[in-house]
C-alpha positions as CSV (number, residue, x, y, z in Angstrom):
1,M,91.2,158.1,-79.7
2,G,87.9,158.8,-81.6
3,Y,87.3,157.1,-84.9
4,K,85.0,159.5,-86.7
5,D,87.9,161.0,-88.5
6,T,88.7,157.6,-90.0
7,M,85.2,156.6,-91.0
8,K,84.6,156.3,-94.8
9,L,81.5,157.4,-96.6
10,G,79.7,156.0,-99.7
11,F,76.5,154.8,-101.2
12,I,74.9,151.7,-102.6
13,G,74.8,151.7,-106.4
14,F,71.2,151.3,-107.2
15,I,70.3,154.7,-105.8
16,Y,72.7,156.6,-107.9
17,T,72.9,155.3,-111.4
18,P,74.5,156.5,-114.7
19,P,72.6,157.6,-117.8
20,E,70.7,154.8,-119.5
21,N,73.1,154.6,-122.4
22,I,75.8,153.4,-120.1
23,T,75.3,149.6,-119.8
24,D,78.7,148.1,-120.0
25,P,79.6,146.8,-116.5
26,L,83.0,148.4,-116.5
27,E,81.8,151.8,-117.7
28,Y,78.8,151.6,-115.4
29,L,81.1,151.1,-112.3
30,K,83.6,153.7,-113.5
31,W,80.8,156.2,-113.7
32,Q,79.5,155.3,-110.2
33,T,82.9,155.3,-108.6
34,N,83.7,158.7,-110.1
35,A,80.4,159.9,-108.6
36,V,81.6,158.6,-105.2
37,A,84.9,160.4,-105.5
38,N,83.3,163.6,-106.7
39,M,81.3,163.7,-103.5
40,G,84.4,163.5,-101.4
41,A,83.5,159.9,-100.4
42,N,85.3,156.6,-100.5
43,I,83.0,153.5,-100.8
44,L,80.7,152.1,-103.4
45,H,78.5,149.2,-102.4
46,V,78.2,147.4,-105.7
47,S,74.7,146.4,-106.7
48,S,75.2,145.9,-110.5
49,P,76.9,143.1,-112.4
50,M,80.7,143.0,-112.1
51,P,82.9,142.9,-115.3
52,E,83.7,139.4,-116.3
53,S,87.0,139.6,-118.3
54,E,90.4,139.8,-116.6
55,A,91.2,142.9,-118.7
56,D,88.1,144.7,-117.5
57,L,88.6,143.7,-113.9
58,K,92.2,145.0,-114.1
59,A,91.0,148.2,-115.7
60,L,88.4,148.7,-112.9
61,K,91.0,148.1,-110.2
62,E,93.4,150.6,-111.8
63,H,90.6,153.1,-111.9
64,I,89.4,152.8,-108.3
65,D,93.0,152.8,-107.1
66,S,93.6,156.0,-109.0
67,I,90.6,157.9,-107.4
68,G,90.8,156.3,-103.9
69,V,87.5,154.5,-104.0
70,E,86.9,151.1,-102.4
71,L,84.3,148.5,-103.3
72,E,82.0,146.4,-101.1
73,L,80.8,143.2,-102.8
74,G,78.0,140.8,-101.9
75,N,77.2,137.1,-102.1
76,R,73.8,135.6,-101.4
77,R,74.9,132.0,-101.4
78,I,75.8,132.1,-97.7
79,F,72.5,130.5,-96.9
80,E,73.2,127.5,-99.1
81,L,76.2,126.4,-97.0
82,T,74.1,123.8,-95.2
83,S,72.1,122.7,-98.3
84,D,72.7,120.0,-100.9
85,N,74.5,122.8,-102.9
86,A,77.0,123.4,-100.1
87,K,80.1,122.6,-102.1
88,E,79.1,124.9,-105.0
89,A,78.0,127.6,-102.6
90,R,81.3,127.4,-100.7
91,E,83.3,127.7,-104.0
92,D,81.2,130.7,-105.0
93,V,81.7,132.4,-101.6
94,I,85.5,131.9,-101.8
95,K,85.5,133.3,-105.3
96,S,83.7,136.4,-104.0
97,I,86.3,136.8,-101.2
98,K,89.2,136.5,-103.7
99,L,87.6,139.1,-105.9
100,A,87.2,141.4,-102.9
101,H,90.8,140.9,-102.0
102,Y,91.8,141.6,-105.6
103,F,90.2,145.0,-105.2
104,G,91.8,145.6,-101.9
105,G,88.8,144.9,-99.7
106,N,88.0,142.2,-97.2
107,I,84.2,142.5,-96.6
108,I,81.4,140.4,-98.2
109,R,77.9,141.3,-97.3
110,T,74.3,140.3,-98.0
111,G,70.9,140.1,-96.3
112,Y,68.8,137.0,-95.4
113,G,65.3,138.5,-95.8
114,R,63.9,138.5,-99.3
115,L,61.3,141.2,-98.8
116,T,58.5,138.7,-98.2
117,Q,56.7,137.7,-95.0
118,K,58.0,134.1,-95.4
119,Y,61.6,135.2,-94.6
120,T,60.7,137.1,-91.5
121,R,60.0,136.5,-87.8
122,F,56.3,136.7,-88.7
123,N,56.2,133.4,-90.6
124,K,53.9,131.3,-88.4
125,A,54.7,128.2,-90.3
126,Y,58.4,128.4,-89.4
127,P,58.8,128.7,-85.6
128,V,61.1,131.7,-85.0
129,N,63.7,129.7,-82.9
130,E,64.0,127.2,-85.8
131,H,64.2,130.0,-88.3
132,M,66.9,131.7,-86.4
133,Q,68.8,128.4,-86.0
134,F,68.9,128.0,-89.7
135,V,70.6,131.4,-90.0
136,V,73.0,130.5,-87.2
137,D,73.9,127.1,-88.8
138,N,74.8,128.8,-92.1
139,L,76.7,131.6,-90.5
140,K,78.8,129.1,-88.5
141,E,79.8,127.5,-91.8
142,A,80.5,130.9,-93.3
143,A,82.7,131.7,-90.3
144,K,85.0,128.8,-91.1
145,I,85.4,130.1,-94.6
146,F,86.0,133.7,-93.7
147,E,88.3,132.9,-90.9
148,S,90.5,130.8,-93.2
149,E,90.4,133.3,-96.0
150,G,91.2,136.4,-93.8
151,A,88.0,138.2,-94.6
152,Y,84.7,139.4,-93.0
153,F,81.1,138.5,-93.6
154,A,78.5,141.1,-92.7
155,L,74.8,140.1,-92.6
156,E,72.3,142.9,-92.9
157,N,69.2,143.2,-90.7
158,H,67.2,143.0,-93.8
159,C,63.4,143.2,-93.1
160,D,63.5,139.8,-91.3
161,F,64.4,139.8,-87.6
162,M,64.6,142.3,-84.8
163,G,67.9,143.7,-83.7
164,K,67.9,141.8,-80.4
165,Q,67.3,138.6,-82.4
166,F,70.2,139.3,-84.6
167,A,72.4,140.1,-81.6
168,D,71.4,136.6,-80.3
169,I,72.3,135.1,-83.7
170,F,75.7,136.7,-83.8
171,S,76.5,135.8,-80.2
172,R,75.7,132.2,-81.0
173,V,77.9,132.2,-84.1
174,N,80.7,133.7,-81.9
175,S,83.1,134.6,-84.7
176,K,85.1,137.8,-85.1
177,H,84.8,137.3,-88.9
178,V,81.0,137.2,-89.0
179,G,78.9,140.2,-87.9
180,C,76.4,142.8,-89.0
181,A,75.9,145.1,-92.0
182,L,73.9,147.4,-89.8
183,D,71.0,149.1,-91.5
184,T,69.9,152.0,-89.3
185,A,66.3,152.1,-90.4
186,N,65.2,148.6,-91.3
187,G,63.8,148.1,-87.9
188,Y,60.7,149.8,-89.1
189,T,60.0,147.0,-91.5
190,V,59.7,144.4,-88.7
191,Y,57.8,146.8,-86.4
192,C,60.4,147.7,-83.8
193,D,62.4,150.8,-82.9
194,P,65.4,151.2,-85.3
195,D,67.3,153.2,-82.7
196,E,67.0,150.2,-80.4
197,D,68.2,147.9,-83.1
198,V,71.3,150.1,-83.5
199,E,71.9,149.8,-79.8
200,Y,71.8,146.0,-80.0
201,L,73.8,145.6,-83.1
202,A,76.5,148.3,-83.0
203,E,78.9,145.9,-81.2
204,F,78.6,143.5,-84.1
205,A,78.9,146.0,-86.9
206,I,81.4,145.3,-89.7
207,T,79.8,147.7,-92.1
208,T,76.6,149.7,-92.5
209,H,73.7,151.1,-94.5
210,M,73.0,154.6,-93.2
211,K,69.3,154.8,-93.9
212,D,66.6,157.1,-92.6
213,M,62.9,156.9,-92.7
214,A,60.2,159.4,-91.7
215,V,56.9,158.3,-90.1
216,V,54.1,160.2,-91.9
217,D,50.4,160.3,-92.1
218,F,48.9,157.8,-94.5
219,D,45.3,158.0,-95.8
220,S,44.3,154.5,-96.7
221,G,40.8,155.6,-97.7
222,E,38.2,152.8,-97.3
223,D,40.8,150.1,-96.8
224,G,41.1,150.8,-93.1
225,L,44.8,150.3,-92.9
226,I,47.1,151.8,-90.2
227,P,46.9,155.6,-90.7
228,F,50.6,156.3,-90.7
229,Q,53.7,154.6,-92.1
230,A,57.4,154.8,-92.4
231,R,58.8,156.1,-95.7
232,G,62.3,156.4,-97.0
233,C,63.9,159.9,-97.1
234,A,67.3,161.5,-97.3
235,V,69.5,160.7,-94.4
236,G,69.0,163.3,-91.7
237,D,65.4,164.1,-92.7
238,G,63.6,161.2,-90.8
239,N,63.0,159.8,-87.4
240,V,66.2,157.7,-87.0
241,N,68.6,159.2,-84.6
242,I,71.6,159.2,-87.0
243,P,74.0,161.2,-84.7
244,R,73.4,158.7,-81.9
245,A,73.9,155.8,-84.3
246,I,77.3,157.1,-85.4
247,D,78.2,157.7,-81.7
248,L,77.3,154.1,-80.8
249,L,79.1,152.7,-83.8
250,E,82.2,154.7,-82.8
251,Q,82.0,153.4,-79.2
252,K,81.1,149.8,-79.8
253,S,82.0,148.5,-83.3
254,P,85.2,146.4,-83.4
255,H,85.6,147.9,-86.9
256,A,85.0,151.5,-85.9
257,N,88.4,152.5,-87.2
258,G,87.7,153.0,-90.9
259,L,84.1,151.9,-90.6
260,H,82.1,152.2,-93.9
261,L,79.0,154.5,-93.6
262,I,77.1,153.7,-96.8
263,I,74.0,155.6,-97.7
264,E,70.9,153.7,-98.8
265,Q,67.4,154.9,-99.4
266,G,64.5,152.5,-99.5
267,W,60.7,152.8,-99.9
268,F,61.1,156.4,-100.8
269,G,58.2,158.8,-100.7
270,Y,58.6,160.1,-104.3
271,E,57.2,163.5,-105.4
272,K,54.8,162.9,-108.2
273,G,55.7,164.3,-111.6
274,V,59.4,164.5,-110.9
275,D,61.9,162.0,-112.3
276,R,62.5,159.3,-109.7
277,K,66.2,158.8,-110.5
278,M,66.7,162.5,-110.1
279,Q,65.0,162.4,-106.7
280,D,67.2,159.5,-105.6
281,K,70.3,161.3,-106.6
282,R,69.3,164.5,-104.8
283,A,68.6,162.5,-101.7
284,V,72.0,160.8,-101.8
285,E,73.7,164.2,-102.2
286,K,71.7,165.7,-99.4
287,G,72.4,162.7,-97.1
288,M,76.1,162.8,-98.0
289,K,76.4,166.4,-97.0
290,Y,74.6,165.7,-93.8
291,L,76.9,162.9,-92.8
292,Q,79.9,164.9,-93.8
293,G,78.7,167.6,-91.5
294,L,78.2,165.1,-88.6
295,L,81.8,164.0,-89.2
296,G,83.1,167.5,-89.3
297,R,84.0,167.4,-93.0
298,S,81.7,170.0,-94.5
């Protein structure tokens, strides 16, 4: 049996935002989840603050249940599980899992890299084997929590290590409850082939970011920088082999049945003079139609 018919589509919240007058967390998320549903999709990767009151949480749950949209939540405290703050971090992670369960989900995700060289394989002050061991040690602690709570933790390849290094990390953790939030284009940010990263990481994929980037000419003027660079674009418009990525995920992911294919754009090549939020939204809509076409839903 193929799993493409079961895969669920969505987007990450920061690339498709409501009008600026909508700031209340509940109304903000209701607007975004309505946008997901109106696209014929199913998943919102939440990137804005969650409502705090029980009444608002209940209202959000009733709303998403009524329109058939699921939420993916995050927690960055995974990497405090071996620190002096381990007790507080563990309590916070469990709280996130319980919130995900409340909304009918069982995935918590985050990235390790913080978009600086310090948190990458290029940090010469932190030998890469030690750096990776730090990640492994924290993921092993996370595995204990997620196994006991009946949930899954997905770590994004987030501008930090190569796909084959993450494959080594996940193999060493060796837990069915810890795996990858596979970003299909972030390989460009650590100077490796993103298609190769997909090949290494598909077997560990719990969820995804379906991202595309196009390698374009870049005039650095007198700075003498590399004369081409990868820039974000609508899914399907770049150099990532998205059809092959979906095929590999279908074949290899233990979560292929119902896998979340979540659109994200990053480092977008914006057209000057055109509202950036509008460009983001158009790219999401274009990418959604492209993915729906690949899955035979257009």
